[in-house]
N, C-alpha and C positions, 0 to 999 in steps of 0.2 A: 517924782515917784507918786506922788499922788493921782497924777493922770492915767500915770498905767495901772495901778490899783483898781481908780475907778474902772475904768475900761476894762481890766479882768472881770470884774464885778458884776459890769454891767452883762457880760458876755454868762456869766453864772446866772445870773435871774434869767436871760434869756432860753439858757439851754435846761432851766432847772438843774443846775450840777449842786450835788449836794457838799461840795465844799467851797471855798472863799470864788476860785475864778478860775480862770488859763490864760497864760500868756504865748505865744509866737518864742520861737528861740531868741531873735533879735531884740525883743521890747523884756526876757528875761536878760539877757544882756547887759542890758542900759537899765535896767531893775538892781542889779549886783555892783553895777558899777556906779552909779548914783546912791547907792547906801550900802555900804559895809557891814552892816546890820541883818542882813538877809543872807538867809542859807539858803544853797542850794543844795539835795539829797540825791544824790546818785543811788536809784533803788534798783538799777541792773547788778548781774551776779559779780563776782571778782572777776572770776574768769571774760567775762565780756569787757571789762575797765582793761584787763591784763592783755585780753589776744585781740580787743575790735578800736579799743582807746579811750580816751577819758580827758572831759573838761578842762583847761588851765584856768585856772582862774587864782586868786590868794586862796591859803590853805584854810584860813579863819574862816571860809566863806563856803567850804567844799567838804561833803560829808558824807560817806559811801553807809548806806543802811539794806542789805541785800533782800529785797521781797522775794523772792522763789532763790532756792538753792541747786547749786550745780554740783555735780550732774545728778539728773532725774528732773530737776525745775520743780522738787514739793516745795511748797509755801514754809518761810521762813516763820519756826513758831515761836523764835524771839524778836520777830520784828519791832512790837512797839516797846519792848524794854530796850532794845538797842537804841530805837530811835529817842526817846526820853532820855537815855544815855548822852546821846552826840547833840540833843538839843534840848536839854533840860527847861527851858524859858517858853512853855508853852502859847506865850505872847508874841513871839518873833516869827515872822514873816517867812515861809519857807517854801522853794519853788523844788517839786519834785518832779527827777528827771530820769527816761528809762529808755529802749531801743525806739520804741516808732510811738509812745504817750497812752500805752493803754493799762501798766503794772501802774504808771506814775499815777494818772485819775484813780486806781483801787488805793495807794497811799495815801494820797490826798484827803480821799475818802475815810480810811479806818483811822488818819489823824487826827481830823474833824470830829468823829466820833467819839476819838480820846480827848477832845480838852484841849487839843490844838485850835487857835483862834483865826489863823490867817494862810493857810496852807491854798496852793497853788499850783496847779496841772500844765507841765511844759509841752504843750500842742507837738506832734512831730515827734519829739523827743530826739536822742542824739542822732540816728541814723536816718530818720526819714522815712517814706513809705519804698519800694521797691521800683524801679524805675522799667522799662517796656523788654528790658533783660535780664529782671531778676534780683538788680544789685541794688545794695542801698548805699545812702550818703551822697547820693545825687538829686532825689526828690523830697526836698523838705528838710525839716532837720536839722540841729548845732552844726551839724557838717558843711552839710550845701548852703547854711547862711556865711561859712566861710569866719564862724567866730573860732575863739580861739580853743585847741587840744592838739592834743599828742596821737600820732598812732602808734597804734603796736608793733 
């Protein structure tokens, strides 16, 4: 675990990230597997998890806190209070997941600003980037890395 965290922290320093670091989906899965105290917080909307798919890891390591709300995509005004309920210990290592790695960066930054000590972004997110046909899940991300997930 220390090797992965050190690598992620080095990436954060190089990129001047305002949170602890960033990990690839593969590194994230390895971290979750090696340390059952690490928590993955999926910040996608409930609709995305229901209609697109969700990671399948042990329930005690998987929390859902929407960054924005569906429909409309408005910011979730209760994000921090919901995160504090889902992960009350601010020393917990948290990896944030979204569709492609944008909302998760914002969530890691906000959580860090609110006292969480070990917030990491999952690069490429759940679905990754669009391919040449405009489809996701084939270029980067949790799905294309063939990590455990359940489709809708």
